[in-house]
N, C-alpha and C positions, 0 to 999 in steps of 0.2 A: 139363487146363490151365484156369485161371480165366478168367472173362470179361474183356473189354477194360475198362480203367478208364472210369468214367462221366464223370468230370470232364474237360472238354475239354483244358485245358492239361497235365494229367497224361498224358492219352492222346497229346497232341502231343509231349511230352517223350519218351515211350516210342517213338514213331515215329522220332524223330530218332536215338535211341540204337540202335534196331534197324537202321536203314538205314546206320548206321556201326558195325555190330557188330564187336567185337574191335579197335576203334580207340579211342584216347583222344579224347573230345569235350570241347573246351575249354568251361568253364562260360560264358565270355563268348559263345561260339558259340550255346549254348542260350538265353541271355538275348536275344541279337540275334534269334534265330528266333521267340521267343515274344512279344517286345515291340517289336522294331524298334529305331529309333534313339533312342527316348525311353522307356527302361525306368523303372519306379517305383523309389524308393529301396530298397524292400524286395525288389528282384528277386533278389539273392543268397540271402537267407533263404528267399524263396518257392521258388526253384529247389531248395534243399536239402530243403525240405518235400516237393516233388514226388518227389525221389529217394527220400526216406524212405518215402513211400507205395508207390512201385514196389517197393522192396526188401521191404517188409512183405507186399505182395500176391503176389509171385512167388518169394520166396526158397525156400519149401519145395518148389517144383517144380524147383529147380536144384541140382546138385551143386556145392558150394563157393559162393563169393559171386557172386550174380547180377550186381550192379552194384558195381564196385570204385571207390573214390575214388583217382584217379590224377592228381596235379597235372599240368597246371592244370585238370583237370576230372574226367570219369568215363569208365569203360570198361564196356560191357555185354558179358559173356561168353556166347557161345552157339555151337551148331553151325550154321554158315551154311546147311547143307543143309536146315535146318528153316524157313528164311525164304524165302517164295515169291519175293521179288524176286531173291535171289541164285540160287536154283534156276532161275528163268526165264532169267536172263542166261547161266548155264552151259549150259543146254540149247539156248538160241538160238545160242550160239557154236559148240557141237558140230554143230548142224544146218547152220549156215552153212558151216562147214569141210567137212562131208561133201558139201554141194552143190558147193562149189568143187573138191573132189576127184573129182567125177563120180559120187558115190553118191547118186542122187536118192531111192532108197527109204529109206535111213537118214536122209537130210536131212528128208524129209517126216515121218518118224516122230518124230524129235527135235523138230522145229519144232512139230508138233501137241502134243507133250507140254509144250513150253514155253508155248504159247498156252492150254492147258487150265488153267494156274495162274491166269489172269486171271479175276476175278469181278466186274469193274467198274472204274471209275476209281480210280487210286491215291489212297489216303487221302481218299476222297470226303467223309468227315465232318469233315475238318479244313481250315480256311483256312490254308494253309501260308505261311511267311515266306521271307526271302531265302536261307536255308540249304537248306531242303528243296525249294523250287520248282525249282531247276536239276536236282536229282536225279530228281524226278518227271518233268520234261520229258525227261530222258535215257531213262528207262524207257519212256515213251510213244513216243519216236523208235525205240528198239530194237524195240518191239512192232510198229510199222508196217513196219520192215524185215523182221522175222520173218514177218509175214503175207505180204509180197510175195515173199520167197524161197520160202516154202512153196507159194505159187501157181505159181511157176516150176518147182519140183520136181514138183508135180502135173501141170503141163503136159508136162514131160519124160516123165512116167510114162504119158501118154496118158489122163489122167482128165478129158478135156474135158467130157463130159456132166455129170459130178458138179460141175464148177466153174461151169458156166453160171449156175445160180440164185444162187450166192454173188456172182459177178462182176456180174450184173445189178443185184442189190441194192446192192452197193458203188458201182457207177457212178451209180445213182440218188441215193445219199447224197452222192456227190462228183462233181457234174455237170461240173466243170472239170478233173478229174484225167485227163489224157490217158493216163497209164500204165495205169490201170484199164480205160479204154475199149479200149486196145490189146490187153490180155490177153483182154478179153471178145470182141473181134473174132477173135483167134487161136483161142480155144476154140470159138466158133461155127463158124468156117471148118473147123477140124480135125474137128468133129463132123458135117460135111457140111451145115451150115446157112449157106451162103454168102450167101443173100439177107438173112438176119437180121444177118449180120456187116456187110453194106453198109448196112442200115437203122441199125445202131448207129453207124456212121461218120456218116451223114447227120444223125442226132439230135445227135451231138456237134458237128458243123459248124454246125448251126442254133443250138445253145446258145451256142457261142463267138461267133458272129456277132451274135446278138441282145443278148448281155450284155456282151461285151468288144470287139466290133468287130474280131475277128481270125479268121484261118483256123487249122485244125489244123496242127500241126507237120509238118515234112518227113517225119518218121518215120511219122506217121499217114497222110499222103498216099501215101507209098510202100506202106504196108500195104494201103491201099484198092486200089491198083493190083495188088499181089500177090494179094489176094483175088479180084479180077476175072479174073486169068489163072491162078489156082489154084497160086500159088507162094509160099505163106505160110512165112515163116521163124520157127521157134520161138526164143524167147530161150534162150540156153544158159549165160549167166554170171550170177553173183550181182551183178556190177558193173552189170548192166542194171536193177537195182532202183533206181527213182528216189527 
């Protein structure tokens, strides 16, 4: 496969067509993404030039026409399994369904496979516009849910010791995220480190009080009590992912 186009707007056009693979993308949609509400007079011609460059660059790597002209725009043909974004969403959905069905082992495996496809922020080298931005936001939201469901699956499988370093780091990176602190407390408690679980609660309590002037939620206060009396309840449902 050839390298990614070096020209920013050509690369940008390719990203839009790939994330809408096998669908007709209106030329006006491409123009809006690339130039917003004030496109230049040459926008249509320039877009056609970008499509020409993409066809020329990738056509020999594709059976049949790589990008078809389909009124009112263009259609990029490809196997969606070869696009990380689509493969990620499929694996994430399979893992989430497995967790909901009670198969934590399969869930953890599928969700790890999904997360392994991430190599950094989506389209990090492109300043996206009004068409791509919601799609990227959706992928990032799915990634967050995928991570959290995978954590729940690992907790259900008793992988408390392995989870503790990851959860400590995540809690440090997200000091106001009560869900992450909750899972850290559960992992510590289940690993027999109740004093550290209570320390984690006190740290969160101090952070919330000093920065927001609030107390931890009822769920966290109840968890603190459960840790104290040795009656921690593990999250069992995907719906418990915040």
